[in-house]
ZATOR-419548 format. One record per residue (C-alpha): x, y, z. Coordinates in nm, 4 decimals, m for minus. Example, Ala and Ser with C-alpha at 12.3 -4.5 7.8 and 13.67 -1.06 7.14 Angstrom:
      east     north        up
    1.2300   m0.4500    0.7800
    1.3670   m0.1060    0.7140
***
This chain:
      east     north        up
   m0.0005    0.0014    0.0004
    0.1504    0.3386   m0.0936
    0.2226    0.5794    0.1883
   m0.0249    0.8603    0.2320
    0.0373    1.2192    0.3392
    0.0520    1.2643    0.7135
   m0.2450    1.4797    0.8200
   m0.2289    1.7669    1.0691
   m0.3706    1.5536    1.3546
   m0.0728    1.3147    1.3363
   m0.2494    0.9995    1.2161
    0.0667    0.8889    1.0482
    0.0832    0.6522    0.7521
    0.2639    0.3288    0.8315
    0.3761    0.0331    0.6305
    0.2835   m0.3128    0.7570
    0.6478   m0.3799    0.8446
    0.6664   m0.0619    1.0560
    0.3500   m0.1575    1.2451
    0.4716   m0.5117    1.2977
    0.8019   m0.3908    1.4364
    0.6309   m0.1435    1.6698
    0.3904   m0.4053    1.8007
    0.6605   m0.6726    1.8430
    0.8870   m0.4329    2.0358
    0.5985   m0.2707    2.2244
    0.7503    0.0593    2.1137
    0.4379    0.2411    2.0081
    0.3373    0.5387    2.2150
    0.0329    0.5314    2.4396
   m0.1166    0.8110    2.2276
   m0.0447    1.0614    2.5067
   m0.2243    0.8535    2.7738
   m0.0787    0.7069    3.0921
   m0.2038    0.3602    2.9920
   m0.4030    0.2065    2.7064
   m0.7617    0.0901    2.7622
   m0.7222   m0.1909    2.5083
   m0.4478   m0.4366    2.4131
   m0.2897   m0.5245    2.0786
   m0.2418   m0.8837    1.9674
    0.0971   m0.9233    1.8018
    0.0140   m1.2817    1.7007
   m0.2123   m1.1623    1.4191
    0.0684   m0.9918    1.2286
    0.0867   m1.2450    0.9476
   m0.2748   m1.3526    0.9613
   m0.4618   m1.5226    0.6790
   m0.7425   m1.2927    0.5700
   m0.9747   m1.5890    0.5227
   m0.9204   m1.6770    0.8898
   m0.9700   m1.3415    1.0680
   m0.7511   m1.2725    1.3713
   m0.8107   m1.0467    1.6696
   m0.5953   m0.7365    1.6365
   m0.7159   m0.5142    1.9220
   m0.9136   m0.6112    2.2332
   m1.0970   m0.3433    2.4339
   m1.3351   m0.3726    2.7293
   m1.6218   m0.2599    2.5016
   m1.5224   m0.4135    2.1702
   m1.2868   m0.5814    1.9305
   m1.1061   m0.5084    1.6028
   m1.0286   m0.8017    1.3768
   m0.8144   m0.8263    1.0662
   m0.9501   m1.0394    0.7871
   m1.2049   m1.0793    0.5111
   m1.5436   m0.9266    0.5873
   m1.7549   m1.2269    0.4786
   m1.5257   m1.4716    0.6574
   m1.5460   m1.2643    0.9763
   m1.9262   m1.2368    0.9617
   m1.9443   m1.6177    0.9376
   m1.7759   m1.6428    1.2786
   m2.0569   m1.4508    1.4495
   m2.3566   m1.6233    1.6031
   m2.7073   m1.6109    1.4584
   m2.9134   m1.3079    1.5672
   m2.6382   m1.1752    1.7932
   m2.6117   m0.8206    1.6589
   m2.8407   m0.5176    1.7025
   m2.7029   m0.2855    1.4319
   m2.4677   m0.3121    1.1344
   m2.3152   m0.0111    0.9605
   m2.1294   m0.1050    0.6449
   m1.9222    0.1141    0.4159
   m1.7989   m0.1482    0.1703
   m1.5916   m0.0963   m0.1440
   m1.7878    0.0874   m0.4138
   m1.6064   m0.0775   m0.7105
   m1.4829    0.2614   m0.8367
   m1.1047    0.1958   m0.8102
   m1.0681    0.4354   m0.5172
   m0.7923    0.2191   m0.3739
   m0.6350   m0.1234   m0.4172
   m0.9233   m0.2845   m0.2237
   m1.1882   m0.1106   m0.4330
   m1.1547   m0.2961   m0.7638
   m1.3520   m0.5923   m0.9012
   m1.3396   m0.7717   m1.2344
   m1.6893   m0.6523   m1.3274
   m2.0021   m0.5069   m1.1755
   m2.1553   m0.8547   m1.1868
   m1.8729   m0.9912   m0.9712
   m1.9205   m0.7013   m0.7332
   m2.2918   m0.7774   m0.6963
   m2.2258   m1.1470   m0.6322
   m1.9656   m1.0572   m0.3712
   m2.2043   m0.8079   m0.2091
   m2.4857   m1.0585   m0.1795
   m2.2515   m1.3034   m0.0029
   m2.1720   m1.0663    0.2846
   m2.5273   m0.9263    0.2908
   m2.6653   m1.2768    0.3442
   m2.4340   m1.3189    0.6429
   m2.5236   m0.9716    0.7723
   m2.8916   m1.0668    0.7718
   m2.8158   m1.3902    0.9528
   m2.6309   m1.2253    1.2440
   m2.8871   m0.9448    1.2901
   m3.1483   m0.9790    1.5605
   m3.5113   m0.9740    1.4493
   m3.5380   m0.6015    1.5353
   m3.1999   m0.5211    1.3858
   m3.0996   m0.2823    1.1112
   m2.8317   m0.2670    0.8424
   m2.7114    0.0568    0.6885
   m2.4996    0.0298    0.3743
   m2.3269    0.3217    0.2028
   m2.2653    0.3677   m0.1664
   m2.3239    0.5756   m0.4746
   m2.6731    0.5576   m0.6174
   m2.5603    0.3856   m0.9376
   m2.3924    0.1157   m0.7252
   m2.6657    0.0587   m0.4672
   m2.9339    0.0443   m0.7367
   m2.7868   m0.2892   m0.8493
   m2.7816   m0.4295   m0.4955
   m3.1083   m0.3199   m0.3372
   m3.3551   m0.5551   m0.5106
   m3.1623   m0.8855   m0.4842
   m3.0649   m0.8041   m0.1215
   m3.4289   m0.7635   m0.0184
   m3.4764   m1.1411   m0.0108
   m3.2773   m1.1314    0.3149
   m3.4701   m0.8383    0.4701
   m3.8267   m0.7311    0.5340
   m3.7944   m0.3760    0.4000
   m3.5649   m0.0923    0.2975
   m3.5601    0.2891    0.2857
   m3.3341    0.4910    0.0558
   m3.1561    0.7733    0.2370
   m2.9437    1.0558    0.0927
   m2.6346    1.1958    0.2600
   m2.5918    1.5424    0.1108
   m2.2720    1.7482    0.1455
   m2.1589    2.0834    0.0080
   m1.7876    2.0863    0.0903
   m1.6487    1.8468   m0.1663
   m1.4648    1.9608   m0.4784
   m1.5985    1.8588   m0.8191
   m1.3117    1.8658   m1.0692
   m1.4537    1.6421   m1.3427
   m1.6491    1.7397   m1.6512
   m1.9672    1.5453   m1.5562
   m2.2398    1.6315   m1.3068
   m2.0790    1.7393   m0.9827
   m2.1413    1.4875   m0.7016
   m2.2822    1.6269   m0.3766
   m2.4322    1.3187   m0.2199
   m2.3922    0.9525   m0.1325
   m2.6735    0.7136   m0.0677
   m2.7384    0.4902    0.2288
   m2.9754    0.1910    0.2226
   m3.1590    0.1262    0.5495
   m3.2414   m0.2466    0.5481
   m3.4704   m0.3762    0.8257
   m3.4677   m0.7378    0.9429
   m3.8392   m0.7198    1.0257
   m4.1161   m0.4653    1.0472
   m4.0551   m0.4269    1.4183
   m3.7144   m0.2649    1.4015
   m3.5497   m0.0374    1.6538
   m3.6097    0.3255    1.5618
   m3.5607    0.5839    1.8375
   m3.6833    0.8808    1.6414
   m3.6827    1.1206    1.9373
   m3.2999    1.0937    1.9522
   m3.2568    1.2572    1.6122
   m3.5402    1.5075    1.5834
   m3.4657    1.8417    1.4153
   m3.5606    2.2021    1.5016
   m3.8846    2.3167    1.3388
   m3.8762    2.5965    1.0815
   m3.9530    2.9520    1.1887
   m4.2835    2.9376    0.9982
   m4.4000    2.6318    1.1916
   m4.3055    2.7872    1.5212
   m4.4842    3.1100    1.4279
   m4.8115    2.9206    1.3768
   m4.7714    2.6203    1.6101
   m5.1407    2.5341    1.6356
   m5.3797    2.5913    1.3465
   m5.6568    2.4118    1.1574
   m5.5579    2.2039    0.8583
   m5.7185    2.2002    0.5149
   m5.9969    1.9440    0.4655
   m5.7875    1.7609    0.2105
   m5.4995    1.7232    0.4584
   m5.4495    1.3968    0.6429
   m5.4619    1.6130    0.9544
   m5.7881    1.7799    0.8564
   m6.0637    1.7998    1.1199
   m6.2873    1.5345    0.9629
   m6.0028    1.2856    0.9255
   m5.8405    1.3594    1.2614
   m6.1371    1.3632    1.5013
   m6.1283    1.7386    1.5299
   m5.7828    1.7399    1.6886
   m5.5414    2.0170    1.5984
   m5.1844    1.9325    1.5025
   m4.9213    2.0724    1.7390
   m4.5415    2.0576    1.7134
   m4.3630    1.7805    1.8999
   m4.1748    1.9402    2.1927
   m3.8609    1.7474    2.0961
   m3.8602    1.8740    1.7394
   m3.9535    1.7719    1.3865
   m3.9270    1.4240    1.2394
   m3.5974    1.3845    1.0467
   m3.6157    1.3669    0.6698
   m3.4528    1.1141    0.4404
   m3.2009    1.3720    0.3141
   m2.9274    1.4270    0.5735
   m2.6971    1.7251    0.5278
   m2.3605    1.6824    0.6993
   m2.0158    1.7845    0.5620
   m1.7610    1.5254    0.4616
   m1.4503    1.4893    0.6759
   m1.1850    1.7370    0.5732
   m0.8341    1.8480    0.6693
   m0.8324    2.0313    0.9994
   m1.0929    1.8049    1.1590
   m0.9538    1.6306    1.4669
   m1.1187    1.3026    1.3569
   m0.9622    1.3064    1.0090
   m0.7282    1.0245    0.9126
   m0.5633    0.9524    0.5743
   m0.8322    0.6936    0.4922
   m0.9684    0.7840    0.1444
   m1.3370    0.7165    0.2199
   m1.3708    0.8060    0.5893
   m1.7263    0.8903    0.7013
   m1.7884    1.1718    0.9543
   m1.8651    1.0867    1.3158
   m2.1676    1.3186    1.3100
   m2.3289    1.1068    1.0382
   m2.2728    0.7840    1.2271
   m2.4102    0.9324    1.5501
   m2.7460    0.9775    1.3813
   m2.7705    0.6142    1.2740
   m2.6419    0.4660    1.5969
   m2.8682    0.6883    1.8092
   m3.1802    0.6068    1.6099
   m3.1220    0.2360    1.5454
   m2.9707    0.1065    1.8693
   m2.9905    0.1421    2.2465
   m2.7184    0.1786    2.5103
   m2.5429   m0.1536    2.5615
   m2.6467   m0.2875    2.2177
   m2.3931   m0.4549    1.9902
   m2.2951   m0.2544    1.6824
   m2.0659   m0.4034    1.4165
   m1.8897   m0.2884    1.1025
   m1.7472   m0.5539    0.8668
   m1.5539   m0.2846    0.6737
   m1.4270   m0.0894    0.9718
   m1.1662    0.1194    0.7889
   m1.0371    0.3964    1.0150
   m1.2884    0.3021    1.2817
   m1.5658    0.5640    1.2799
   m1.8392    0.3083    1.3638
   m1.6471    0.1777    1.6609
   m1.5522    0.5263    1.7782
   m1.9099    0.6538    1.7736
   m2.0362    0.3355    1.9374
   m1.7821    0.3900    2.2152
   m1.8946    0.7545    2.2505
   m2.2593    0.6531    2.2838
   m2.2212    0.3626    2.5235
   m2.2699    0.0745    2.2773
   m2.0664   m0.2434    2.2481
   m1.8878   m0.2736    1.9183
   m1.6935   m0.5079    1.6860
   m1.5286   m0.4456    1.3550
   m1.3142   m0.6066    1.0901
   m1.0888   m0.4784    0.8104
   m0.8292   m0.6246    0.5782
   m0.5785   m0.3469    0.6533
   m0.3612   m0.3498    0.9652
   m0.2766    0.0158    0.9023
   m0.6422    0.1208    0.9035
   m0.7054   m0.0968    1.2092
   m0.4244    0.0763    1.3951
   m0.5737    0.4175    1.3207
   m0.9108    0.2873    1.4431
   m0.7587    0.1619    1.7682
   m0.5844    0.4944    1.8253
   m0.9100    0.6838    1.7727
   m1.0918    0.4559    2.0178
   m0.8246    0.5162    2.2817
   m0.8704    0.8909    2.2405
   m1.2549    0.8984    2.2524
   m1.3918    1.1980    2.4420
   m1.6221    1.1092    2.7291
   m1.9587    1.2809    2.7088
   m2.3116    1.1762    2.7899
   m2.5451    1.0792    2.5077
   m2.7355    1.4067    2.5550
   m2.4098    1.6035    2.5406
   m2.3263    1.4388    2.2050
   m2.6759    1.5258    2.0742
   m2.6279    1.8878    2.1828
   m2.2778    1.8920    2.0337
   m2.4126    1.7965    1.6922
   m2.7054    2.0398    1.7222
   m2.4657    2.3291    1.7932
   m2.2509    2.2323    1.4915
   m2.5614    2.2317    1.2692
   m2.6590    2.5778    1.3880
   m2.3021    2.7046    1.3445
   m2.2972    2.5851    0.9843
   m2.6278    2.7609    0.9114
   m2.5034    3.0860    1.0630
   m2.1949    3.1103    0.8373
   m2.3790    3.0522    0.5053
***
C-alpha cells in the first residue's frame, strides 16, 4: 500500500512492516495517555485474511483483521443489534476497491449481505453506504434477506468537483430492516422546526390534509416538543483536513453522520458491528454513545488508526453528544 500524506492531527501513515516492528517491540506510544484501555495482539501480524484474527481487544469491543464475509461467518445467529457497512464501491478508489466486473461485485455483495442478515437480531438494522448507481444494483436482490428498505441521501456541500460530468454532492445509504418491528428511536434525532412552523404552532388544517378535522377527529396538530421528524435527506459535511477526527483513509465517514444512525437504530449496551471498519468511525461513535462494538478490516494500518481513535474517545453523555451535533448544525447555518 502506498504511503499517504501525514495529516495535521498526526494519524501517520505506516507500512505493515513498521507496524509489525512497533507491536513486536511494544515501542508504540500510548497516544499521550498514561495507559491504554485496550491491548494489541501481536500474534495476528501475518494472519490469513480468510481466517480473521483479533488485532485489538478493548473492554467494550474488538477489532479483527481479515475478510469481511469470513469474519461475519464467525458471529452467532441473531447476535447483533445494528450493522453499519461502508464497503468498497467498485470505483477503483484504492487497491481494495476494484472488481473484475459489476456482476462480480454484486455477487460478492450478496454473499456478505446474506451473512449480515443472519447475524442481525429480528429487530435489527443494516445501513449500507454507496453511490446511487452502485446501490441500485444491490437493493432488489438483497431484499430477499430483509423485510424492507428505505433509501436515504447523505448530502454534502464541501467536496470539490473537478470532473467534466455532473458534480457529485451526495452519497446514498440503504436502510435495510430485518423485520417490520425494528429499533427506531426517532426522538433521539429530531430536528428544530422551521420559523414558519413555530410562528403558527397550532392551526386548523385543510380538509384535504391527512390532519384535517374530519379525518383527525377534530384534533389540531401541534409541534412535538422534541422537534420535527428527520427527513430522508441528511446534510452533513464530509470529513476534511483540519478536523480532529480526520485520518488519511480515502473514504472516511464523519462521526456526526454515524451518530445519527447509531442513536436512532440502537440502544445503550447494544452490539454494533462494522465488517468494513476502515479507520474506525463506527467503533468510535459506538464507544462515544455507550454501545458495544466489533469491527473487521483487511488493513492493519487502518485498524491501527481505528484503535488509536478509540483510545482517544472523548467522554460525554449521550445528551451532550446530541447537543454537540445540534450546535454544529446551527453554526454551519449561521456562516452561510
